[in-house]
C-alpha positions in Angstrom: 173.6 -147.4 -8.7 176.8 -148.9 -10.2 178.1 -147.2 -13.3 179.4 -149.6 -16.0 181.9 -148.7 -18.7 181.5 -149.7 -22.3 184.8 -151.2 -23.4 185.9 -153.3 -26.5 186.7 -156.9 -25.7 189.7 -158.9 -27.0 189.2 -162.6 -26.2 192.4 -164.7 -26.0 193.8 -167.9 -24.6 196.6 -165.9 -23.0 195.8 -163.5 -20.2 197.3 -160.5 -18.5 196.6 -159.0 -15.1 197.2 -155.6 -13.5 200.8 -154.4 -13.9 201.4 -157.3 -16.3 202.5 -156.8 -19.9 201.6 -158.7 -23.1 202.6 -158.3 -26.7 199.9 -158.8 -29.3 199.9 -159.1 -33.1 197.0 -157.3 -34.7 195.7 -158.4 -38.1 191.9 -158.8 -38.0 190.0 -155.6 -39.1 187.9 -155.6 -36.0 190.9 -155.5 -33.8 192.6 -152.9 -35.9 189.5 -150.8 -35.3 189.7 -151.5 -31.6 193.4 -150.2 -31.5 192.5 -147.1 -33.5 189.6 -146.3 -31.2 191.7 -146.8 -28.1 194.6 -144.8 -29.4 192.4 -141.9 -30.5 190.3 -141.8 -27.4 193.2 -142.8 -25.1 190.9 -145.4 -23.6 191.3 -149.0 -22.3 190.1 -152.2 -23.8 189.6 -155.6 -22.1 191.7 -158.7 -22.5 189.3 -161.5 -21.6 189.3 -165.2 -21.8 187.1 -167.5 -23.8 185.8 -171.0 -23.1 187.3 -173.3 -25.7 184.4 -175.7 -25.1 181.8 -173.2 -26.2 180.9 -172.0 -29.7 181.7 -168.4 -30.7 178.0 -167.6 -30.8 177.3 -169.0 -27.3 176.4 -166.7 -24.5 179.0 -168.5 -22.4 181.9 -168.1 -25.0 183.4 -165.0 -23.3 184.1 -165.6 -19.6 183.2 -162.8 -17.2 186.5 -161.9 -15.6 189.2 -160.0 -17.5 191.6 -157.1 -17.4 191.3 -153.6 -18.7 194.5 -152.8 -20.5 196.1 -149.7 -22.0 198.4 -149.7 -25.1 201.9 -148.7 -24.0 203.8 -149.3 -27.3 203.2 -150.2 -30.9 205.3 -151.1 -34.0 205.0 -152.4 -37.5 206.1 -156.0 -37.6 208.2 -157.6 -40.3 205.1 -159.3 -41.7 203.4 -155.9 -42.2 201.0 -156.4 -39.3 200.7 -154.1 -36.3 202.4 -155.2 -33.0 201.2 -153.6 -29.8 202.3 -154.0 -26.2 199.6 -153.6 -23.5 199.8 -153.2 -19.7 197.1 -154.4 -17.3 195.3 -151.6 -15.5 192.5 -153.2 -13.5 190.6 -156.5 -13.1 187.1 -156.2 -14.5 183.8 -158.2 -14.5 181.8 -158.2 -17.8 178.2 -157.7 -16.9 176.8 -157.7 -20.4 178.1 -157.7 -23.9 177.0 -157.4 -27.5 178.7 -157.9 -30.9 179.0 -155.2 -33.5 178.6 -155.8 -37.2 182.3 -156.5 -37.8 182.3 -159.1 -34.9 184.0 -156.8 -32.3 182.5 -157.6 -28.9 181.7 -154.6 -26.6 181.2 -155.2 -22.9 179.5 -153.3 -20.1 182.2 -153.8 -17.4 182.7 -153.1 -13.8 186.2 -152.4 -12.5 187.2 -154.5 -9.5 189.4 -153.3 -6.6 193.1 -154.1 -6.9 194.4 -156.8 -4.6 195.8 -155.3 -1.4 199.6 -155.2 -1.3 201.3 -157.7 0.9 204.9 -158.7 1.4 205.9 -162.3 0.4 206.1 -164.2 3.7 208.8 -166.8 4.4 206.5 -169.7 3.6 205.8 -168.3 0.1 209.4 -167.5 -1.0 209.4 -170.5 -3.2 206.9 -168.7 -5.5 209.4 -165.8 -5.8 212.4 -168.2 -6.4 210.6 -170.3 -9.0 209.4 -167.3 -10.9 212.9 -165.9 -11.0 214.1 -169.2 -12.4 211.4 -169.1 -15.1 212.4 -165.6 -16.1 216.0 -166.7 -16.4 215.1 -169.7 -18.6 212.6 -167.6 -20.7 214.1 -164.1 -20.7 211.4 -162.9 -23.1 208.9 -163.0 -20.2 211.0 -161.1 -17.7 212.3 -158.6 -20.3 208.8 -157.0 -20.4 209.4 -155.6 -16.9 211.7 -152.7 -16.2 210.8 -153.0 -12.5 210.0 -156.4 -11.0 208.2 -156.7 -7.7 209.1 -160.2 -6.6 208.7 -159.3 -2.9 205.1 -158.1 -3.4 202.6 -161.0 -3.2 199.8 -159.7 -5.5 202.4 -158.8 -8.2 203.9 -162.3 -7.9 200.6 -164.1 -7.9 199.4 -162.2 -11.0 202.5 -163.0 -12.9 202.1 -166.7 -12.1 198.4 -166.6 -13.3 199.6 -165.1 -16.6 202.0 -167.9 -17.4 200.5 -171.1 -15.9 198.5 -173.2 -18.3 195.5 -173.6 -16.0 191.9 -174.6 -17.0 190.1 -171.4 -17.9 187.5 -171.9 -15.2 190.1 -172.4 -12.5 191.9 -169.3 -13.7 188.6 -167.3 -13.7 188.0 -168.4 -10.1 191.4 -167.3 -9.0 191.2 -164.0 -10.9 188.0 -163.0 -9.2 189.4 -163.4 -5.7 189.4 -160.3 -3.4 193.1 -160.7 -2.5 196.2 -162.7 -3.4 196.2 -164.9 -0.3 193.9 -167.7 -1.6 195.7 -167.5 -4.9 199.1 -167.9 -3.3 197.9 -171.0 -1.4 196.7 -172.5 -4.6 199.9 -171.7 -6.4 202.0 -173.2 -3.7 200.4 -176.5 -4.3 201.5 -176.4 -7.9 205.0 -175.0 -7.7 206.3 -176.1 -4.3 
């Protein structure tokens, strides 16, 4: 029988995937509680996507595929709010969820296997070259990474999925794939 973890959910329009990093500004009390809980228990929480066409009370508001993340840094921001940086740990599938009294969603989640590593083949080098160009134009994106893995296909595809403004359902379908090959083929149609 599959064991599910109970993790807090943080629905966003932005997304992060394993090995990816994202800076968040925390100001709502429910998310301040989420951060305190994760820091004290040294546990993960889930960055998940929501469907902008669904109401917040809809069963379909929070989409099923997300990423378990860990807090790797925090700071007080100039506006007095808390800033945190998270790093993606693993893709997850939300099996069930409930909302606590303060509005914080908690999900029963299953961790999914990482995409197998693969070297970027010659026919996919355009993905690597274009992402490097984006990181030069927008250094705030690339500066999150001390070590970049442009020659590793799963790392490359995950970074593309984080920055491309795709429809949430398209992005969900790509995130749930078992490997990066189908994802890379889709990305090539967009960036080549």
